[in-house]
VOMAR-110142 format. One record per residue (C-alpha): x, y, z. Coordinates in steps of 0.02 Angstrom, whole numbers, padded with zeros to 5 digits, always signed. Layout:
N
XYZ...
//
This chain:
167
+00191-00117-00238+00035-00207-00226+00053-00379-00159-00078-00516-00173-00171-00551-00022-00059-00684+00066-00136-00884+00121-00200-00854+00287-00147-00998+00420-00299-01105+00477-00341-01057+00647-00362-01211+00774-00497-01224+00905-00494-01074+01011-00398-00963+00895-00445-00828+00762-00359-00790+00599-00322-00603+00586-00385-00621+00421-00548-00634+00492-00550-00479+00565-00629-00330+00459-00589-00184+00385-00641-00055+00430-00590-00114+00616-00699-00159+00748-00695-00116+00919-00717-00248+01068-00723-00241+01258-00592-00365+01327-00589-00432+01523-00430-00515+01488-00299-00461+01617-00176-00342+01527-00013-00315+01609+00146-00204+01546+00319-00196+01607+00448-00051+01585+00614-00019+01678+00591-00183+01770+00418-00110+01843+00250-00171+01804+00168-00005+01740-00013-00052+01701-00135-00173+01735-00308-00201+01681-00461-00316+01651-00551-00166+01558-00470-00129+01406-00528-00123+01232-00457-00229+01095-00457-00162+00895-00487-00297+00759-00418-00244+00597-00391-00369+00442-00201-00431+00444-00160-00360+00612-00143-00435+00765-00260-00344+00899-00196-00187+00967-00244-00158+01146-00311+00002+01226-00310+00027+01411-00397+00157+01522-00282+00287+01577-00300+00239+01777-00227+00062+01731-00056+00138+01723+00044+00175+01875+00059+00353+01925+00193+00465+01845+00203+00343+01701+00134+00433+01566+00179+00608+01485+00099+00696+01316+00237+00667+01175+00257+00769+01039+00199+00727+00876+00037+00673+00820-00042+00548+00655-00205+00515+00577-00290+00363+00574-00423+00361+00444-00557+00246+00565-00499+00311+00734-00466+00501+00686-00307+00599+00777-00183+00506+00891-00104+00601+01030+00061+00515+01080+00136+00465+01252+00299+00438+01326+00329+00300+01449+00442+00309+01581+00475+00194+01735+00627+00114+01831+00756+00229+01754+00698+00196+01575+00602+00299+01457+00498+00251+01300+00477+00413+01187+00304+00416+01106+00289+00230+01143+00097+00231+01171-00045+00322+01090-00229+00370+01121-00376+00442+01032-00429+00595+01125-00580+00623+01008-00600+00477+00903-00724+00442+00765-00915+00391+00814-00865+00210+00790-00736+00209+00928-00791+00345+01037-00816+00209+01178-00615+00200+01178-00579+00393+01210-00433+00427+01317-00384+00235+01316-00199+00215+01282-00108+00089+01182+00071+00034+01179+00200-00037+01066+00237-00214+01148+00405-00215+01085+00455-00044+01157+00401-00112+01328+00510-00239+01438+00354-00356+01424+00171-00358+01401+00051-00501+01437-00128-00567+01400-00194-00666+01528-00027-00709+01582+00050-00752+01422+00197-00644+01355+00160-00544+01204+00263-00559+01015+00272-00394+00962+00185-00360+00779+00335-00352+00639+00394-00189+00599+00396-00031+00680+00247+00052+00624+00102-00052+00690+00078-00087+00876-00024-00268+00870-00005-00398+01016+00022-00573+00944-00042-00717+01070-00068-00902+01057-00247-00865+01002-00223-00778+00853-00146-00839+00683-00066-00732+00528+00020-00710+00428+00036-00538+00495+00052-00368+00407+00201-00269+00464+00360-00368+00421+00456-00318+00257+00354-00339+00090+00185-00339+00187+00141-00159+00132+00023-00193-00007-00076-00320+00083
//
């Protein structure tokens, strides 16, 4: 079912509207500090990440594999294809006695527009104990399909919740 475009929230100073993000998405390097916890342990920390910006979605953050603690990542079963980025590889993350099956993904051989982030790994923030951007705790994008990270500097409404698939 097609739904008309919702009314975007008006961003305040220092904020971005996800409705100003492009489609197809844009890749952008970020030097903000990205941290991830699982099983009570910090499993990733970097200031050398990428973010992917796509209309109606909060940014997805992709971290270099070396940002993850040793032994955290294992290739998971399954795959999918993004019309913009290409074939995805899935990752299971484990730490502190907790395992999150297929909770991360990467593009090992992405399309030319995303080549710079080849091998970088994104995670579903809702499947981790906590994710932070420059110290701010992230709110996971609604729904079970998308892996966007909502912070105070982005406004929606965000795709992912019930009734938003037609946006």
